[in-house]
N, C-alpha and C positions, 0 to 999 in steps of 0.2 A: 603499486596501484591499490592493492587490497587494503593497506593501512589508510590510504586517502579515502576510499569508499567507506570503510568502517568509521572513520572520523566524521565524515559528512553525515552518515546515518546517525551517529551519536549526537551530533549537533542538532539534527532535526528532532530527535527524541527529546532532548533537553529543552529546546526552544518550545516545542509543543507542550511539554509538561508545565512550563511556567505560564503559558497563555491558554491553557486548556479550558478554563471556565472561571466564572466569578465565585463559584461555590467552593468554600474552603476544603470540604471533604474530597471533592474531585481533584482539586489542586494537590492536596497531600498524597492522595492515592497515585496520581500521575507522577509526581516527583519521586515518590518511593519506588515505584515500579521502574521508572526510567533510570534511577540511580542504581538499582540492582542490575538492570539490563546492561548499563554502561560498565559497571564494575566487572560483570561476568565477561563482557566483550574484551576488556583489556586483559583479564586473567586468561581468557582463551587464546589471545594473541601471543601470550608468553608461554603457554603450555600447549600440549597436544591432547588435552582431555576432551573426549567425545561427549561425555555427559555434560560438562560445562557448556559446550557449544549448543547442545540440544536445549538446555534450560534457557540459555541466552536467546536463542531463536524464539522459543515459546514466549518469553517475557516481551521481546520486541514485537512479536505478532499481537500480543495483548495490548500493548501501548498503541500500536497502529490502529487496532480495532476501536479503541477508545477514541482516538483522534478522528477516525472516520465517522463514528457515531455522532460525535459532537459537531462535525462539519455538516453532516446530513441534517441535523437539527437546525443549524444555522442557515442552510439552504432552504429548508422547508418553512422557516419563519417568515411570514408574509410582511412583517413590519420592517425587516432589514432592507437596506438599499439594494437595488439590482446589482450594482457592481460587487458588493460584498457577497451576495448570493451566488453570483456567477463564479467568483473566486473560490467560494466554498465548494461549489460543484466540481470545479477543476481540481481542487485539492483532494476531494474524495476520489476522483478518477485516478490521480497519481498515487494516493494511498492504497487503492485497490491493487495497483501494479506492484507496489512494494510489499504488500501483504502476501501476494501470490509468489513473489520472488523468494521471500523468507520461507514460505511453505515448500517451494521447490528445493531450497537448501536443506530443509529437514528430510525430504524424500531422498535427496542425493546422499545425505549422511547415513540414513537408515538402509538404503539399497544402492550401494556403489554400482555404477554402470546403468543407472536408471535413465540417463540421458546420453544420446550420441552427440559428440562434439566434433567439429572439424579437426582434421589432423593437425597437431601442433598447438591446438588451443587447450588451455586448462579449463576445467569445470570449476569455476569459482563464483563468488557472489556477484561480481561485475557481469559475468556472462549470463547468470541466471536472472539478473534484473533486465538485461537486454531481451532474453527469451520471454520473460514475463510480459514486457510491454509489446513485443511483437505478437504474442498470443492474444493479449487483451485487445489490441487493435485489429485482430484477425488478419494480420499481414501474412504470416506464415511463410517466411523466407526459406525455411527448410535446412538452414545451416546447422542449427541445434534442433534436436528432436527427442521427444520422450520415447523410450523404448520398452519400459515395463508398464504393466497394466495400471498401476496407481498413478504414475506420472502422466500416462496418456489420458486417463479419466480426468485428472486435475486440469490438464491443458484444455480439454473440451469444456469443462465447467467454467474455466476462466474466460474462454472465448465467448461462451454464451452469456456470461455475466457482463462482459464488456459491451456486447451488443444490446442487451436488455437495459443496461445502465444508460446508454446513449438514447435509446428509444424513450425510456421513461423520463429522462431529463428534458428532452425536446418536447415531449407531449405535455409535461408539467408547465414548461415555459409558455407554450402555445395556449394551453387552456387558461392560464392565468392572464395572459395578455388579451384573450378574447372575452374573459369575464369582467374586465374593467369597463366601467362606463366610459363612453367616448368623451373626450375633453371638449368643453365648449369652445367653439371657434371664436377667436378674437376679432372684433370689428374695427 
């Protein structure tokens, strides 16, 4: 399962790198960072190097942040069609969840035992993606829980970010729809 998740994540990074922007510099930067991240991911799968894993996590977080920033710009651009803007807003929300999952992986790597997991469950990236989205949506099932101070504070920040993102997203959409002049009625 871990290899499937890593492969899916790699495909997202590579696809995003090629569609990141029309500006050549951003495309080259995205492709370079995604290639490094991908190479380190595959090296990490074949070895047990902690440092490789840390660098790969940081590079993938960097790529996801670039993607999120570009999606935010796409969402905020008033000239784009509504369906593209909504898709960009959803993509940003999903990227936020993935970024936090990678941050949780870094915490778990640096501080083993930072998360309490159900008996018999491993603490891996799949479960941390689950924990991240449960936290982002403020569901809080309680099956996975942060137990050290850094992990707890991160979970609180992610929950706040998830709520603020939704509030800001809805308020932006409502304010834009209210600021449009009413369409003339057809007779």
